[in-house]
TORVEX-8444 format. One record per residue: residue in three letters; x, z, y of N, C-alpha, C in turn. Coordinates in pm, whole numbers, padded with zeros to 5 digits, always signed. Each point is the difference from the previous one (the first is absolute). Layout:
<rs>
ALAXZYXZYXZY/...
</rs>
This chain:
<rs>
UNK-02666+22522+19085+00088-00117+00001+00079-00004+00130/UNK+00128-00029-00010+00082-00013+00120+00036-00146+00019/UNK-00037-00054+00114+00030-00140+00029+00123-00008+00089/UNK+00080-00101-00023+00121-00016+00078-00033-00032+00146/UNK+00082+00054+00086-00021-00015+00144+00110-00085+00061/UNK-00011-00021+00130+00104-00074+00073+00136+00066-00020/UNK+00004+00133+00001+00127+00072-00017+00065-00032-00134/UNK-00082-00025-00103+00054-00029-00132+00062-00139-00009/UNK-00051-00094+00080+00040-00140-00014+00090-00051+00111/UNK+00006+00071+00112+00076-00050+00115+00151-00001-00028/UNK+00071-00079+00080+00146-00001-00001+00048+00097+00107/UNK+00062+00113-00040+00038+00101+00100+00117-00042+00089/UNK+00090-00081-00055+00116-00044+00079-00034-00133+00066/UNK-00064+00007+00115-00048-00121+00066+00108-00063+00088/UNK-00002-00133+00005+00085-00073+00094-00071+00001+00134/UNK+00068+00046+00104-00063+00013+00132+00091-00060+00107/UNK-00060-00021+00117+00078-00043+00117-00041+00086+00119/UNK+00079-00007+00105-00030+00071+00124-00055-00100+00102/UNK-00048+00052+00110-00057-00087+00104+00099-00107+00045/UNK+00127+00038+00009+00099-00092+00054+00070-00088-00103/UNK-00042+00006-00126+00064-00083-00104-00018-00148+00033/UNK+00110-00078-00002-00008-00142+00037-00080-00084-00101/UNK-00052-00110+00050-00078-00096-00079+00074-00040-00127/UNK+00125-00042+00013+00074-00051-00116+00027+00109-00103/UNK+00018+00123+00045+00022+00111-00093-00126+00027-00081/UNK-00116-00010+00064-00127+00019-00071-00016-00108-00106/UNK+00028-00124+00037-00011-00111-00095+00095+00021-00118/UNK+00119+00050+00028+00098+00024-00107-00049+00108-00096/UNK-00060+00106+00054-00050+00110-00084-00115-00047-00090/UNK-00090-00079+00056-00111-00051-00080+00051-00084-00116/UNK+00101-00081+00028+00056-00086-00104+00080+00080-00102/UNK+00083+00092+00048+00087+00077-00090-00079+00087-00097/UNK-00106+00063+00050-00077+00092-00084-00125-00065-00060/UNK-00018-00129+00026-00112-00076-00055-00133+00070+00030/UNK-00021+00031+00127-00124+00065+00044-00065-00087+00107/UNK-00126+00027+00028-00075-00085+00093-00017+00062+00138/UNK+00033+00130+00014-00017+00066+00129+00081+00129+00004/UNK+00031+00046+00121+00070+00128+00017-00068+00082+00109/UNK-00011+00133-00020-00053+00085+00106+00101+00014+00113/UNK-00051+00013+00121+00083+00026+00117-00021+00147+00038/UNK+00110+00077+00003-00011+00144+00026+00045+00036+00140/UNK-00061+00107+00054+00047+00053+00127+00105+00107-00026/UNK+00037+00074+00103+00107+00099-00013-00042+00120-00086/UNK-00130+00013-00028-00049+00110-00084-00032-00045-00143/UNK+00048-00118-00036-00025-00057-00132-00148-00027-00025/UNK-00074-00026+00105-00141-00034-00012-00018-00150+00017/UNK-00077-00066-00087-00021-00145+00012-00078-00034+00127/UNK+00055-00090+00079-00068-00045+00121-00047-00144-00013/UNK+00039-00064-00109-00039-00137-00024+00061-00050-00129/UNK-00027-00126-00031+00054-00064-00120+00041-00142+00037/UNK+00117-00042-00048+00042-00139+00016-00009-00068-00136/UNK-00079-00106-00006-00019-00073-00125+00064-00138+00009/UNK+00006-00067-00114+00048-00139+00000-00084-00085+00094/UNK-00130+00025+00000-00090-00077+00087+00034+00021+00147/UNK+00036+00124+00037+00038+00027+00139+00125-00079+00039/UNK+00098-00003-00091+00123-00074+00028-00027-00150+00016/UNK-00080-00054-00092-00031-00143+00005-00080-00035+00125/UNK-00092+00088+00036-00083-00026+00118+00086-00009+00126/UNK+00099+00088+00010+00088-00001+00116+00087-00126+00002/UNK+00044-00042-00118+00084-00119-00007-00079-00125+00038/UNK-00122-00010-00056-00083-00118+00028-00035-00008+00148/UNK-00030+00116+00059-00040+00003+00141+00120-00012+00094/UNK+00121+00005-00058+00122-00009+00080+00006+00109+00107/UNK-00049+00119-00038+00003+00112+00094+00137+00065-00002/UNK+00035+00064+00109+00134+00055+00013+00017+00140-00054/UNK-00099+00051-00075+00008+00137-00052+00118+00013-00096/UNK+00081+00102+00020+00119+00015-00083+00010+00134-00070/UNK-00095+00091+00022+00006+00132-00063-00129+00031-00074/UNK+00007+00101-00086-00117+00041-00078-00117+00039+00089/UNK+00028+00069+00109-00107+00047+00087-00080-00116+00059/UNK+00067-00110+00030-00067-00116+00059-00074-00083-00104/UNK+00043+00009-00124-00056-00085-00106-00111+00070-00078/UNK+00009+00132-00013-00084+00074-00094-00149-00009+00030/UNK-00077+00020-00106-00145+00018+00011-00023+00150+00015/UNK-00072+00038+00105-00018+00141+00031-00145+00026+00040/UNK-00055+00118-00033+00062+00112-00073+00011-00030-00149/UNK+00083+00078-00068+00018-00019-00143-00122+00051-00076/UNK-00042-00076-00100-00105+00046-00091+00069+00083-00108/UNK-00038+00126-00013+00072+00090-00090-00091+00056-00109/UNK+00063+00054-00103-00072+00065-00110+00046+00145-00009/UNK-00079+00081-00068+00034+00139-00025+00037+00017-00147/UNK+00091+00092-00032+00044+00015-00139-00111+00040-00096/UNK-00103+00069+00050-00108+00044-00087-00109-00102-00022/UNK+00011-00116+00066-00102-00103-00018-00005-00047-00144/UNK-00119-00040-00043-00012-00065-00131+00055-00141+00010/UNK+00031-00056-00115+00049-00138-00005-00106-00096+00053/UNK-00125+00029-00031-00110-00085+00047-00007+00000+00152/UNK+00016+00117+00061-00005+00009+00146+00113-00080+00064/UNK+00119+00008-00059+00114-00077+00053-00025-00150-00014/UNK-00053-00041-00115-00027-00142-00023-00105-00052+00097/UNK-00104+00078+00024-00105-00042+00093+00053-00012+00142/UNK+00090+00092+00038+00058-00006+00134+00086-00125+00016/UNK+00079-00032-00102+00081-00122+00005-00088-00124+00014/UNK-00108-00002-00076-00090-00115+00004-00069-00010+00135/UNK-00047+00113+00050-00074+00001+00127+00090-00038+00118/UNK+00123+00050-00002+00092-00026+00111+00087-00124-00023/UNK-00013-00059-00119+00075-00121-00035+00150+00021+00010/UNK+00046+00108-00062+00143+00029-00007+00041+00017-00145/UNK+00130-00017-00027+00050+00009-00136+00072+00132-00029/UNK+00034+00073+00107+00074+00125-00016-00053+00102+00101/UNK+00000+00127-00040-00043+00107+00090+00107+00108+00008/UNK+00046+00035+00120+00085+00118+00013-00082+00123-00039/UNK+00064+00094-00068-00068+00124-00040+00055+00114+00084/UNK-00089+00075+00064+00045+00107+00091-00054+00135-00044/UNK+00073+00106+00037-00045+00136-00030-00092+00050+00111/UNK-00033+00128-00004-00095+00055+00097+00052-00005+00143/UNK+00132-00004+00017+00057-00006+00134+00020-00144+00048/UNK-00038-00097-00085+00015-00140+00037+00135-00059-00031/UNK+00087+00076-00065+00134-00050-00035-00006-00085-00126/UNK+00081-00105-00002+00003-00090-00114+00060+00069-00122/UNK-00069-00011-00115+00052+00058-00124+00009-00105-00111/UNK-00042-00123+00029+00008-00104-00101-00079-00123+00041/UNK-00004-00096-00090-00076-00124+00022-00069-00036-00131/UNK-00123-00045+00009-00069-00049-00120-00039-00145+00023/UNK+00020-00082-00102-00025-00144+00012-00102-00044-00104/UNK-00045-00123+00015-00093-00056-00099+00062+00000-00139/UNK+00129-00030-00007+00066-00004-00131+00003+00139-00063/UNK+00008+00106+00081-00006+00136-00053-00137+00026-00063/UNK-00105-00048+00067-00135+00021-00050-00023-00076-00130/UNK+00060-00118-00010-00016-00081-00121+00057+00073-00122/UNK+00101+00084+00021+00060+00074-00112-00103+00084-00074/UNK-00103+00042+00073-00104+00083-00060-00069-00073-00115/UNK-00013-00132+00015-00072-00077-00100+00091-00047-00113/UNK+00125+00045+00002+00092-00028-00111+00003+00117-00098/UNK-00090+00096+00022-00007+00116-00088-00035-00045-00142/UNK+00063+00061-00098-00021-00039-00139-00143+00028-00046/UNK-00052-00091-00082-00137+00015-00051-00018+00130-00076/UNK+00103+00040-00074-00009+00122-00080-00021+00122+00089/UNK+00071+00003+00114-00013+00113+00092-00140+00004+00061/UNK-00054-00118+00031-00137-00007+00054-00099+00048-00104/UNK+00016-00046-00123-00091+00040-00108+00000+00151-00020/UNK+00118+00060+00001+00011+00144-00020-00068+00077+00112/UNK+00015-00046+00125-00063+00070+00111-00152-00012-00006/UNK-00050-00118-00036-00145-00018-00011-00056+00091-00109/UNK+00066+00003-00114-00049+00081-00112+00011+00150+00029/UNK+00118+00043+00044+00025+00143+00013-00055+00059+00129/UNK+00022-00070+00112-00039+00057+00129-00145-00031+00037/UNK-00039-00128-00014-00134-00039+00043-00106+00042-00100/UNK+00014-00047-00123-00107+00023-00098-00001+00143-00054/UNK+00115+00047-00049+00002+00131-00065-00005+00115+00100/UNK+00096+00002+00094+00012+00116+00088-00106+00002+00111/UNK-00026-00115+00062-00094-00003+00113-00145-00007-00044/UNK-00030-00088-00096-00139-00020-00041-00039+00076-00126/UNK+00097+00056-00070-00031+00076-00120-00048-00084-00116/UNK+00045-00125-00005-00041-00092-00107+00096+00015-00118/UNK-00056+00006-00120+00084+00010-00120+00082-00128-00015/UNK+00128+00011-00035+00087-00118-00013-00056-00105-00096/UNK-00076+00043-00099-00053-00093-00099-00123-00076+00051/UNK-00055+00042+00114-00125-00061+00049+00023-00134+00070/UNK+00117-00017+00059+00026-00121+00079+00137-00058-00038/UNK+00002-00131-00019+00126-00071-00025+00047-00062+00131/UNK+00128+00020+00031+00057-00053+00123+00107-00102-00036/UNK-00022-00124+00043+00099-00106-00021+00051-00045+00136/UNK+00131-00018+00011+00061-00042+00127+00091-00118-00025/UNK-00020-00105+00079+00085-00119-00010+00030-00050+00141/UNK+00128+00008+00038+00043-00043+00134-00081+00065+00110/UNK-00031+00129-00018-00073+00074+00102-00151-00012-00007/UNK-00050-00085-00090-00144-00017-00017-00048+00099-00107/UNK-00088+00091+00038-00046+00107-00088-00138-00035-00055/UNK-00016+00010-00132-00130-00021-00064-00044+00131-00064/UNK-00118+00047+00039-00058+00123-00054-00111-00036-00098/UNK+00013+00045-00124-00100-00028-00103-00038+00131-00068/UNK-00130+00024-00015-00042+00122-00067-00128+00053+00060/UNK-00027+00127-00024-00127+00058+00043+00023+00134+00069/UNK-00066+00017+00115+00003+00126+00072-00131+00075-00020/UNK+00003+00128+00026-00118+00083-00023-00114-00038+00094/UNK+00033-00023+00129-00104-00027+00099+00028-00130+00074/UNK-00106-00068+00040+00012-00127+00073+00072+00019+00133/UNK-00025+00113+00067+00059+00024+00132+00152+00009-00005/UNK+00056+00026-00118+00146+00011-00012+00068-00137-00002/UNK-00074-00104-00034+00061-00133-00014+00062-00049+00131/UNK-00076-00007+00111+00063-00048+00125+00109+00093+00050/UNK-00013+00130-00028+00103+00095+00042+00130-00029-00075/UNK-00011-00023-00131+00119-00030-00080+00068-00127+00048/UNK-00080-00101+00032+00055-00127+00047+00073+00019+00132/UNK-00062+00072+00094+00063+00021+00131+00131+00078-00012/UNK+00000+00102-00084+00122+00079-00017+00111-00083-00062/UNK-00035-00085-00095+00100-00087-00062+00055-00101+00101/UNK-00086-00050+00087+00044-00096+00102+00100+00064+00096/UNK-00007+00132+00016+00089+00069+00094+00135+00035-00060/UNK+00017-00023-00129+00127+00032-00066+00108-00098+00047/UNK+00117+00051+00033+00109-00084+00047+00033-00109-00102/UNK+00008-00124+00048+00038-00112-00086-00117-00075-00060/UNK-00122+00052+00015-00117-00068-00057-00040-00117+00090/UNK-00014-00116-00061-00040-00121+00073-00151-00020-00007/UNK-00057+00027-00117-00143-00023-00022-00048+00089-00114/UNK-00127+00040+00005-00060+00077-00109-00119-00078-00055/UNK+00004-00026-00131-00111-00067-00068-00084+00107-00069/UNK-00126+00009+00038-00090+00105-00049-00080-00050-00120/UNK+00031+00053-00117-00078-00028-00121-00054+00130-00059/UNK-00034+00091+00089-00046+00132-00041-00152+00002-00019/UNK-00042+00076-00099-00143+00028-00019-00020+00150+00024/UNK-00122+00048-00019-00027+00142+00023-00109+00046-00096/UNK-00001+00131-00025-00096+00058-00093-00130+00041+00068/UNK+00010+00037+00128-00119+00050+00069-00002-00051+00143/UNK-00117-00049+00042-00016-00048+00137-00047+00115+00087/UNK+00094+00056+00076-00034+00112+00088-00024-00047+00143/UNK-00011-00133+00019-00020-00054+00134-00144-00042+00024/UNK-00083+00003-00106-00139-00043+00015-00074+00093+00095/UNK-00089-00059+00080-00077+00081+00096-00090+00096-00074/UNK-00001+00122+00048-00086+00101-00061-00140-00009+00057/UNK-00098+00021-00083-00138-00001+00046-00031+00125+00081/UNK-00119+00009+00059-00036+00117+00080-00003+00126-00085/UNK+00035+00109+00061+00003+00127-00072-00140+00037-00046/UNK-00006+00056-00119-00130+00041-00054-00056+00114+00082/UNK-00133+00000+00025-00061+00109+00079+00012+00132-00072/UNK+00014+00107+00078+00011+00133-00060-00138+00054-00035/
</rs>
């Protein structure tokens, strides 16, 4: 299974500012492009900070004389890598309490921006596409389960698995794999099994 990464969801044409960009120009860009923050780049196109709506408001409320991006920005910039999973990007946003992450390549140069709204797009995936991936990739190809053994129902990203697997140990594995499918919100487990292969084995018989 291939899961979408930051590179798949990011906006490659990012709105950016330089260290010397004036306060009012930053405010205009945020309003014009309907975004909540912009990366601040140095002369090598590497993010050195981020200016957010909160940064602008904080300066206004405090009546500070800062007039450029360099004086206003939050630094250092919290960045993401293009190969990150969507989950990793979401956790970083939550942990750092930011809504957007500049995405940088191996040299630290900006190649895009990913936002919370980009991540939300993942959960707009069609139920039919989720159902097909669960059936074909998870159950049939990965676990070797016959298509007739398990029924997969998907409604608004909620997956219900009904049917019987050969071994009990496969049940939690199937559930975990389904939970990792892009667009899945929840997995309801209604699976049974034919053989309990998790029971503790007794002591080996003496030779």
